[in-house]
N, C-alpha and C positions, 0 to 999 in steps of 0.2 A: 920364937914366939907361941905366945900359953896361950891363943885361942881368942882373946877376949880384943875386939877394935876398940884401941883407944882414938881420942877425940883428932889427933894429928891425923891419923889415918884415915878417919870419916871423911874428915876436909878435902884431903889428897883426893879421894875416889870421888867426892861429889866435882870436885873442880874437871876431874878426868873426864869425867859423864858429860859433863858440860860441854867441853870441848871437842868430845866426838859428836856428841848430838848437834851444834854447831857443823863440824864438817858435812854430818848425813845431809843437812837441811841445804848446805851452798852447792856442795857438788852435786849433779845427775848423773853422771854416768854409774851406774851399779857397781861396778867391779873395783873404779878408782874410787869412789864411798867406801866399800871397803878397806882398798887398802892405804888410801890415807887416814880414816881413821884408826885403823890396825896400829900402822907407824904412828901417832900420835899417843894413842893409849900405851901402848909399852913404851915408847921413849918417857912421854911425862911422867906417867904413872910409876914406873921403877926407877926413876933418875929421883927424884921427890922422894921416895921410900929408900932408896942406897943413901941420901943425902940427910935424912931425918934419922933411919934407925941403923944405919951401915949395916945393912944386909949387903953378906958376900957376894959376889957380881957372879959363882957358881950357882948359888941360889937361884939367884934372879934368873941367870938362863934358861934354868931348869924347867921355873914355872913360865918364864917367854917362851920359850920352843912347846908345853904341854898347853896353854891357853892359841897359841898361835895355830896349834892345830886344831883346835874345839872351833875356834873362828871359821876357818876356812871350811869347817863340815856347816855350819850353821848358816853361812853364807850361799854354798852350795844349795841348800834344802831351801831355805828363802826364795832362792831364785826358781827352784823348780816351783815350787807354787803361784809364784806370779803367774811365770810365764804357762802354766795349767790354765788359770784363772784367766787371763788374755785370751787363749786360744780357746775357751768356753763360752766369752765374751761374742769372739768375732766370729765363731760357727753359729751362734745365735742369731747376730744382728744376717748373715748371710741367710740364715732360714727365715727369718723374717722378712728380707728384700723378696726372697723368693717367692715366698708366700704372698707378700702384693704385688709382684708380678703376674703371680696363677688369678689373685683376687681382680686385679684390674685388667688384664686382657681381656679383649670381647666375647670370647666363646668360653669354654671352661676346660680345664685340664685334669683328670683323677687320677692316683693308681691306686692299684690290689695286689692284695698278693693271696697266694694261699695257704689255707690255716685248718688242718684235719680234711683236706679235699673241698674244702666252701673258700671260695674268695668273698673276701671282706677287704672292704675299703680304707685307705690307710690318710689318703689326701685327697681334698677334691674342690676348688676355688672355680671363682670366674664368674664376669660379669650376668654372662646367659644364664647361668643359674639362677640369678636373683632376680633375671625377667621372667624365667618359667615359673616364678613365684615359689622357689623351693632355695633349701638353706645347707651348709655343710654338717652340721648337726644332724641330718636326719640322714646322711652316711658314714659319716666317719667310724671306723670302728664297728660296723654294722657288717652284716652278710646278705649276701643278695635278696634272700627269702623275708631277712628283718626290714628290708627296706621298705615301708607303706606305703610309697609314693606310685611303684611298680604295681600293674597290676599282674597276675598270676602267668596271663599267656606272654606278656612281655617280660618277665623274669624267666620263663623258658628260651624264651627266643635269644634274649643276651647272654645267657647261660652257654648255648648253642656257638654264639661269637666269640666269648670268652674261650671256651674249652679249643678253637681253634686257633687263637692266638695263643695260647700256652702250649700248644703244638709246636709253636716257632713260627707261624703266618702271621702274614701282617692282613689286618682285616677293617674291612672299610663297610658301614651300613647307617642306611639313614632312618629317622622315626619320625612322628609326627606328635606332638606333645602341645597342649594349649594354645591352638593355632601355629607353632613355629613349626619350620622343618628342621632337625638337629642331623647333621652328616658326623659320625663319629670315625674317627681313625685309632685301630689297638696297636700297639708297638712293642713286643716281648721284649725285655730284658735280660742279658744273658749274664750269669755268674759261673766260672767251671765248665763252660758247655752246657750249661741248664738254666735251663729260663726258670727266674725266680719271683721276678714281680711284672705285672703288665700297667703300662703308662697310656691313657686313652686321653685323644684331643677331640673337642668338640665344636661346633662353628654353624653358625646359625645361615642355612642356605635357604631360607622361605624367598626374601628377592630372585636368585639366582633361580631357582624351581620355577616361581613365576612365571620371569623373562623366558627360559626354556619353552615352558607350556605355553605361551603367548607366542613366542619363535616358530612353537610349532603348529601352534593355530594359524598365525598369518603364512606359513608353509603350506598348512594344507589350504587355504581360501586360495593362496596364490596360485596351488595348483588349480584349484576347482574353477577359478577365476578363466586362468588359462583355459582350462578343458573345455570349460563351456563357454567362452568367446565367441563372439561372432565375426570374428575377425581372425583371420591365417596367423598363426606365432611361430616364428623357427626360430632355431639356433642352427648356424653354418660353420662350418671347420672352416680353417683359414684358406683351403683352395676352393672356396663354393660350394661345395658340397654338404648336402643336408643331412646334421646329427640328429635334429627329434624336430618335431611337429606336432600341434594339438590335432585334436580329434577332427574341428570342424575342417580343417583341409581334408583328411581321409574322407568323410562324409560326402562336402561339394562334389571331390572329384572324383570318388566311389573308388578309392584304392586303399591297399593293406600299408602297413607300416613298414613290411621289405621292398614293396614297390617304389617307396619315396625315397628310404633313409639310403644314405651313399650317394646319391646320385643330384646331379645341377638341377637347378628350379627351373631352367629354361628344358629340361628334358624332360621334365614331369610334367609341366604346361604349356600351352601355347599363348604366346605374348606378342604385342603387335610392335615392341623394341626390343628387343635381345640383348644387342648392343648398349643402348641406355642403361640396363641391367646391369650388365656385366660394369661398363664405368663405373657408377656409380658403388658397386660391391667395394673396387678395388681404391676408390676414394676415401670410403671409409675407412679402410684399413691404412692403406698410406699417410692422409690426413688426421688420421685418431678422432674426426669427428663424426660426428651423427649427420645422414643424409637424410632428405626427406626429397620424395618428387611422385608423383603421376604415371598411372604405367593403365595399359588395357590389356586383360584375360579372358580368353575363352573358356566358357563353361563346357559340362560334357553336351549339355541340350543345345548348344551352336549359339547363345548367348554370349553377347559382349559386354563386359562389367567394368564400371571405370574403379580402380583403387589408387588408393593413396600409401604409399610405399614408406614406412620410418625404420631405417638400416642403422646400429648401433655399434660402436667395438666394444666384446665383452674382455673384460680385462684378469688377468689369472689375481688369485688373493695375494695381497700382501706385495702384487708385483705390478710394474708398469708396462707388461709383456701382455700383447695381445692374444688374447687364448683361443676368440673366435667370433663371432657377429651375431646378434641377433637383428631379427625382422618379423615385422607386425605391417600385416598387411590390411588397408581397410577397406571397406566395398561401402563406397561414394555414388552409386549409380542412382538411387533416390536421391541425396544431395542436390547432385547434378541438375535432375533432374527437378528438384523444387527451385534452385537458385535459375534455372533456364524458366520457369513459370513465372519466379518473382520478377525477374527483369523483365518478360512477358507485359507485367502486369504493370511496372514500372514505366514502359514504354507507354505502355495505352494509359494512364493515368495522365503522363505527358501529353499525349496527344489528345484524350478528350479534355482537361487543363487550355492547351490551345484552343482546341476546338470551341470552348465553351467562350474564351474571351473571342476567337473571332468572328462566332454569330452572335453573341451577346450583346459587342458594340455596337455593331451596326441595329440591330433589335432593339438597343435602346434608345437610337435615332427613330426609328419607325414608328415605336408606341408614344416615346415622347413627342414627338411632332403632331402625330394624330392626335394626341391627347390638348396638344395646343389649338390644333387646328378645328378640334369642336368646341371651341369656345371663341370660334367667328362667326360669321353667318355665312350661312351654305343653304342651296337650292335641298329640295328631295331626293335630289337623283345622288350630288355631291354628300348630302348626309349619309345617306343609303351605303354608296364606295366606300366611305369611311369607315361607317362601321363595321363592315365585311373587312376590311383590313386591320382594323382594331383586334377585328374576332380571329383574325386568321394572326396576328401576329404573336395574339396571346397561347392560341393551341401551339405554335411552335414554340414558344417560352415555355408550357406545358410539359412538351415533347423531351426540349433538354433537359430539363429538371428531370423529369423522371429516367433517364438516362444516367444523368450523373449522380443520383441517388444510389440508382443501382448498381454503377461503377462503384459506388463508396462501399456498400452493400457486399458486394464481393471481397473487396480488398479488405474487408474487417476496420476501416474508418469511421464507419458512421459512430459516434460518440452521445451518451444521453446525458441530461444535465439534471442535476436534482435542486431543483429553487422554489421557494414558497411562489404562490401564485392562484389568481380567483376563476376558481373550477366556473363560474357564471359567465365570468369576462370572456374565458374562454370558449364557453359555449356560444357565444352569443357573439363572438368573432366569428364562427364556423355558420350559424345562422345570417347574417349579413354576405358572406360572402355565398352564400347556397342562394341566395334571394337574388343577386348579383349574376350567377349562373344558370338561375331559372330564366332569364330572361323574359321573350313572352310567352316560354311555356304554359299551356293551360293546363297544369296541374296544381293541387294543392300540398304545401311543407308545412308540416306539424313540426314542434320542438314540445318534447314530452320529459319533462324533469320534475321528479318528485321531491313534495314539499320537504321534506325533511335531508336534502342534499345538502354538505358542507358548502358553505363560500370557498373558505383558504384552504389549500390543499397545498401537499410540498411532491414533485415533482419534474417532468420535463413536459412544461406548456406546449414549446412549438412542436417538438414530435405528436404528443395527444393531437393535438389542432392538426398538424400534417393528416394523421390516418382520418381522422372523422371528416376532412375537406374530402380528403382521397374519396371515400367513401361515398360521401354525400354527392362528388362531383359524378361517379361511378352511375349512381342511382338515377341521378335526373338525366345521364347520357341515355340512359336505358329504359327510360320511364315516358309514355307519349301521350298517355292518359291515368287518371286516376289520383295518386297521393304517395309522397314519402312522409315517414314520421322515422325523428331522431328522440330514442327514448332513452335519457341517463337516469339512471336510479341507484340509491345508496342499500348494499343488501348485507352490510353485517359492517358494526364498528367494534374494532379492539384495539389492545395497546399500542400496536404498531402504526396503526391509521386506518384507512376507510376504505371496505370494499365496495367498488362501483362498477354496475353492469351499464355496459353503452351497445344501444340497438340499433342498426339502420334498416328500414323497412322498405319498399316500393312496390307498386303494382305495375311494374314493368313486364319484359319480356320473361322473364322466368331464367332460368338453366335445368336442363335434363342429366339425369343420373350420369350416364356417359360424359358428358361433358366438364361434369363438376371434379372429374380425375385431373383435367389441364387444367383449372382455373389459376392456381398457384405457380404455373409453370412462366419461367421468363418470355419474354417475346412471343407469347401465345395467347388468343383468348378462345373463349366457349367453343366458340364455332368460328373456323379462319374466315368466311365471309364478312363476319362481324368487323374485322378492321377497315374492310372496303363501304359497310354501311354507317359504322360511326365513328372511326377512326380511334387512336390511340394506340400505345406500344405495347401492349397489356405488361406493362409494368406494373403499373395502380397498386393492383392486389398485390402483387409479388413482395414491394416495399412496404405496403401495410402490413402483411403478417410478420414480416422481421420486425419491423419497429415493434407492434404489439408484442411478439416473443421475447424483445429485450426489456421490456417495460414487463415482464414476470407473466405477460397474457397469454392466451390461445384466441386467432381469430378463425371461426366457424361461421359456416355457412348451412340455411335452410332454402330451400328452391324448389320451386313449381313451375314447370315450362308452361308457358300463357300465363302464367298469376302472377307471378313476383320473385322474390327474395329480402329474404333476412340475413343481416351479416352480423353478427354482434362475439363479443368477447368480455371479460371482465379484467378489472384491473385491482391492485394494491396501492394505493396511494398515501402516502405519508400524513402526518399530521402536521399543521406548520409552526415552525416555529415561535411565530408573534402571532397576536391576536389582533392587531393593531390594525385601523383600517379596514374592516371585514367590508363594510358595505357602505354606500355612497348615502342610503335613507333608510334610517330603521322601520322596517315598513311595518313588522309587526307590532312596532310602539306605537303606530299613526294609523291604527286600524279604527279607533273609535269614531274619528270622522265619518267613515262611510256606516256605520252601524244601522243596520235596515233601510237602504236605500236600495232602490229597485233599478236592475239591468236589464234591459231587453236586447238580446240578441236576433240578429236579421242575417240568417246561414243559411243558404239552400243547399249545404251538402251537411247532408245528415252524422258524418264520421265528424266532418269539421265543429259542427253544431256541439257535439257530445263532448269534443276535446275543449272547445272554448269554456262549456259549465264545467269542465272539469279543471281548470286552470282557476277557475273564480271559487269554485268551491269550499276555497279558505277559506273567504273570506265573507266577513259577516253580512252578506247582502242578499236580496229577494232576486232569483235570477226567473225570464221566463225568455220563450226562443217562438220566432216564424220564421218560415220556408222560403216566403215570395215577398216580393214588394207589394203587392194585392194586401195582403194578410198585414204588412207593416204598418201601411195607410190607411187601414182600417181603424188599427187599435192606438196607434195615434191621435185617430181623430175621437174616436172613444175616449181614450185619458184627456184629450180637450173638453170635451161636454163636460166630463163630470170635472171637470175642474182636479183632477189628479196624475199630474202626468208623470213618466218615469223619471230617474236621475240623470242616468246614462243609456244612451243606444249605441252599440256595436254594429256598424255596418260593414260587409264584407265588399268590396267594391266591385269583387267580378263577380258579383250577382247579376243577370243578362242584364236587365231594365235599366241598372247602375251605370251599366257602361255610357248611356247616355244622357245627354245634362236634362231635358225632359225629365226623364226618370225621377233624375236626382232633385229637380224641383218641386216632383210629387211627392216625394219624401219629406222633403225641407218644411212644408207649407204647414202641416198643422204644430210644428214644432214651436214650441216656446224656448228659443235660445238661452234666454236668462234663468230659465229652471232645470232644462234635458241639456247636459252636453253631447254631444255627438263626436264618436270615437270613429274612425276609419281605419279598416289595414287592408292592405293591399301590397300588390307586386313593390318591384324598385322603377318602374317604368308607369306604373297605376298612380305613384307617386309624383313623380315630374307631371304627369296632366294634370293631377289633380292644384297641382300648382297655380295652374293655367286657369280655375275656375273661380267668377266673380263672388267678391268676398261675403255674400249672401248663403253661397252656398260651399264655402270653407266648412271643412271640420275643427270641431276646437283642439284635434290630436290626433296625428297619423301616424300609425303601425305598419313598417316595415315587414312582410310575410318571410320566415315563421315567426309567429307571436310568441313570447318567451313569458313564463309564467311572472317572474320578477319584474321584467318592462310593464307590463301588463297591469303589476299592484301599486309598480311605481306613478301609472299615467291616471289611474282612477283616484288615488291617492294623494297627486299632484293638482288632479283638478278640483278634488275637495277642497284641497288649500291653498286654490288661486295661486298654482305654482309652475303650473303647465309648462311655462317657458323651461324652468329648469331639468326637467323631466322627459318632454316630448320629443326632442330634438336628438334626432339619430346622432350616437357618436362621433362618428367622422366629420358630418357637417356641421358640430360642436366645437370641436378642434377646430375647423375651419373657422368660423365666426369668431374664435378666440383670437386666432391669429391674423383675421384682419381687422379688427377694432385696434391692435396694435401696428398696424401696417406701418406706421408714418413713422417709426421711431424704435426701427429694431436692429439696425446698426448693420456692418460689413460682413458678409461671407467671400473668405477668399476658395475660388474654385482653381483647382489646380488639374488641367485637364488638357490633354492634344489633341483631341478629336473635335474637330470644327461642329460638328451636328451636336454631339453631347455638352459641348459648351454653351450652345443657342440654348436646348433644352432644359439644362440645368439652371442657365439663368432666366428663361422666362419664369420656371417655378419659382424662382426663388424671390422673384419682382412680384409675382403673384401673393406671395407667402408675405411681402410688406418687407423682404431683404434687401440689400444694395448689393449685387455681388459683382467682385473682382476677379477677372480672367486672367491667370499663367497658363502658358503652354506647357511649362519643363519646369523642374526644380530649380534652376538659375532665376528662373525670372520671379520664381514665389521668393526665393531668400531675396530679392532685390523689393519686392513689394511689401515685406514684412516689415522692412528699415523704413518704410513710409508712413505706414498705413497700420490702423488696429483692427480685429478681427473678433469678433464674435465666435467664431467657428470656421477652420478650416478644412474642403472636402479635397482629398489630396488621392488622385491617380498613381494607382502603383506603376504600372508600365509607361514611362514616358523616352521621347530622347533627351539625349545631352545628360540629364540628370532625372532618374527615377524617382520615384513615389520615396523608397526606404532611406536613401541617402537624405533626401530634403529634409525629409522630417527629421532626421538624427543633428540634421544641422540648424533647423530651427530649432530645435530642443534643445541648444546650446545657447538660446537667448532666451533670458531669465524673465524676459515681459512675458512670454508666450506660453511661459509653465501651466498654468491654467486656462489657456484655449484647446479647448477640444480640437482632435487631427482625427476626421472621420477615412477610411481609407476606402477607396474607390476600386472597387475592381468588376471583371466580369468571370473572372474565375471562380465558379462556383463550388471548387475542391478545396478550395483556400481553408483552411479551418485551425489552422495553429495561432488561437490569439493571443497566448503568452509569448510569442515569437512577437507578434504585433505590440502588445506590451513592452515588453523591454524594446523594439525600436522607436518607443515612443507614442507611438497609435493607440488611440483612446476606443475608439470602435470602427464598426465594417458595415458599409452597402456593398448588395451587390445588383450589378445591373443586369435587366435595364431596372431604370430607377424608376419607380413610378410616385405619383403625387401625395398619394398616403405614406408612403415610406419617407420619403422628405421629410413631410411633416411630421410624423412620429418621431424622426430622428430630431429633426429640430425641437420641437417639444422636450427631447429627453433630456437635452442638453440645457435647455435654457433656465437661466436663473436657479442651478442647484444650490439647495442648503444644505451643506454635505456634513455639518454641525447636528443638524437633525437627522439625515438620513440615518446615520451609523450611532443612537442611542449607547451601544455598549463599548464604543472607541470612542477615547480621545482626540477627534478630529483633528481639533486645531492646534492641539501639543503635535501627534502626529506629522500634520502637513508641516509645520515650521523645520520640523527634524530633516525633512526631505525637500527644502527649500519651497514648499508648494508646488513638488511634482506630479501631476495630477495622474500622467500614467504609471509612477512608480507607487501609487496610492492605491490602482487600482491591482498593479503586478501583484502588489502584497496581500490583499485581500484575496484576490484569486489562488496565490499560493497557497495560503492559509485552509481556504476552502477546499483547496485538492489534499493536501495533507491531513486534516482536522475535522470534516464534516462528519468523517465515521469514529474519531477517535475513542469511544467506548466499547463499540467490536474492537479496533486496533488492543488496546489494554486487554479486554475481558479474560483473552486466552492466558498472558504473563499472569494476572493474578490467581486463575484457575491453580495453573501449576504453580503458584506460589515463589516465583522468578524474582524477589527484590528488588536486586539491583538493578533488573530489564525496567522494571516497572518505577523505580527511581529515576532513571538516566531519563525517559520519555517524558515523566511529571517534569523534572527539571530543564528539559527543551521547551516544554510548553510554555512553564513559566518567564522564559526569557522573551521568547515570543509574545507572549501577554503583558509583560513589562514593555514590550518595543511599544505594543498598540494603545498603550496605556488603558488596558483593558480594566478598569478597579475591581468591576467583580468579578471578572474571571481570575485573577490575580488572588483575590481574596479565598475562593474556592481551591484553587491550586496551593496556593500555603497550608490550606486546612487538610489537604492532601500529605503534603508532604511532612507536617506534624504529626500525621498518624500514621505514616511509615516509619516513622522514626520509633516506633512499637512492636514493628514488622507488620504483616499481613495479618487484618483481620475479614474477612470476605466478605463479612456483613456490613462492617460501618464502609468499607474501603470502595464497594460496589455503589453505596448509598451516597459516598463523596464522589464518586466517577460521576452517577447519574445528573447530580448538579451542574460539575463542571459540563458535561455537554449539553445541557438545557443552558447554560451560558454561554457557548460555542454557537448553538441551534441562535440564540437571540442575535449574535453578528452575522451568522451568516443568513440569518433570517429574512435580513434587512436589503441582502444583497440581491436587490431583484434586476429588473432589465435595465434599469440605472446603469449601471456599471459592465454590466455582462455582453460580451460582442458574440453574436449568435450566427454562423455559419449560414450562408443562403435566407439571410435577412430580410 
């Protein structure tokens, strides 16, 4: 061959290369590729060369041998290169995976080696590194001194740890960084028995260390509690010996620890029942349950104490085997004494309740029959006897009431209410009762109220009246001559309400300084001989003192022996929630009708004359006074002579000459009754005597002492406008008059009462008031009558045979036709005061025996023709009553519960708002919204929704408190209407 490539040879080469390439592409195994391709190459290529060129076989064989050797070498070299690349890829993949594993581990891992005696970071990865705000590039390839995040002190510290690890020690250490606590473990890596690298593993132990600290604190607190506990705390071994005890045991029994440890408790202290102790200890171990029991232990001073013992099995850690017993010995001596005292108080309360019922029930008959008997024709002697019976009965009733009130004070059951009430009406009520208590005593009683006194206030009218009546009766009892003065004045007005002063002055026997110390001691009087001369239990002032303190005041006394006493106190009464119906007559708006008119006062007592002048001082009138009837007649005759009569004459009917009819005739003679109006003021007895006088001697108006400012103004204004009939009549008589005018059609009253005398008394009183009473002796008879008759009201005795009042009421309330019929409970138990329970049972109100005519009249008037929809303008009464099937007692219960829960809603919510407790505020507002919706209280709902909208933006104290004030105003508007109409008072 000459070295040139001919066309046939080129084609053979191309065909051979193409076939070889196809074989490499089809076959995947490396060596099989090379064998198959080589075989094809040599056979195909050299066969064609031999056939085309006729090359000798020897030459062809030489070429094949040489080329085969070259192919083998090339195949081996390529195999090496491919393998090397695969291994490098695998190694790189393993390294990447290892880095990923390190990067995603919770902590972080680092590796470092020594270069020229300096530690250099090779690797550092982990999630904790990023949580610390650090990155690998801040460490990798850097010496410790070059890492900027390390302080110099920390660099020196960790170098010490690294040196120790390089010496072959496994090192653990902790450090704090960026609020984290890091635990690092260093592990030396050996090569040829020498440490060549260090691998560190770090983890976050912040929570673990915090838990350990908390556990240590908890253990320390537990040890402190145990050591300072007032209980004896023991740890016993299984054989019953004491392993440890707290210091209370050592202090109480004056022992050292070595005198207690290793001994049985029965050997250390004396107990009443050692066998019981040993039995309970064994049961604790055998039954593997806590045992509780009582035991008596003797103290070193010889006193015996009651203890409550708790023994509990103590288990070994991770094992169910009992390791010992823990014992807690709690002193319950004081608790036992309190329980005994409480049991004694309960027994006393039950006894008083029973005695109240047993005494007041016949007393109801005595007082009631006396009242009925007084309305019959009696001889003077019979009338005197009857008056004495009535007086004695009332004294007995007052004594019983004092004892029961004191019992409630002792038991802590005396509760106060906060309702809107008319202060003027309450004071007038006290004055009316004082006039009754005064009887025939020749003493003056004055009611001195300041002109700026508020009419409507908020507080407990019943208890305030009780205090004032008690102080007034006390003054009447100890005053034989002179005067009594009840002063009520406005001292200050604040945002919260009115500061009022109350004072009762008398010119009675007085109290010495020595006797003042006993004044407020129960069952005692200033002088022990007083109880014999004046009567009484000595409880009245004690009760007054407690009630005044409960209302926020202090009852004080000033007294001079032989000259008189002054009892006084101040109270803060709240502002009324409503201004509706504050006065029956707008006196200030009608004073023009008496402008410049003349009034003459005929009063022989200078003090009373001055008092009357002061009461009239606020009116635009001219006032003059005389002190004798002779002067009065003289001035009246002069007025008639000059044709200039006075417009009004105020006569004190207790002036000596006016006690006789001829003296009154001489006074009336010169008066032109068409131009001069006569106003008489006298006692209750004096009013009765005046009613028997001839018409010509009758006064135009009669006021019963004590005369109040408001009543005097109303009488004068009424006379000026010729409306005397509407203002001159006494409140009680006016109520009776109204009742008697409608006597013919007042309807049926069901009286459920088992006592025959009480049946008679109540029936006669109801008949005189114009009602038709039907009698049922027990609950069963009441149910029968309820099926036959309709009733305006039901009077239900509580305690009756066969079926009592509670059960009868519940069965009556099952009749839909009786839903709106009031049921009034009758009971002689004055301690009964759970009105919510009465409402739950279906009773609407409560009357305490003995029942007086006034009580019965007020109760019937209270429940007669109630207009519920107008009584509560803040509540959708019609819709609410439909929802509750017109069950009146449920309506009352809902209002009472609303009052109990929400009368001080502003005060309840204020602390949560101040503390920013948004969730709690929202929850309470949401609850109120649900209640307001149920009450159909649209105005309240609107304010609550506004509050919810404001709370969505968070708590802005200024805005939220403003809205809260509006909400409380709406609540007060509802509660302000809740007066005596739906209120049940204990001791009514």
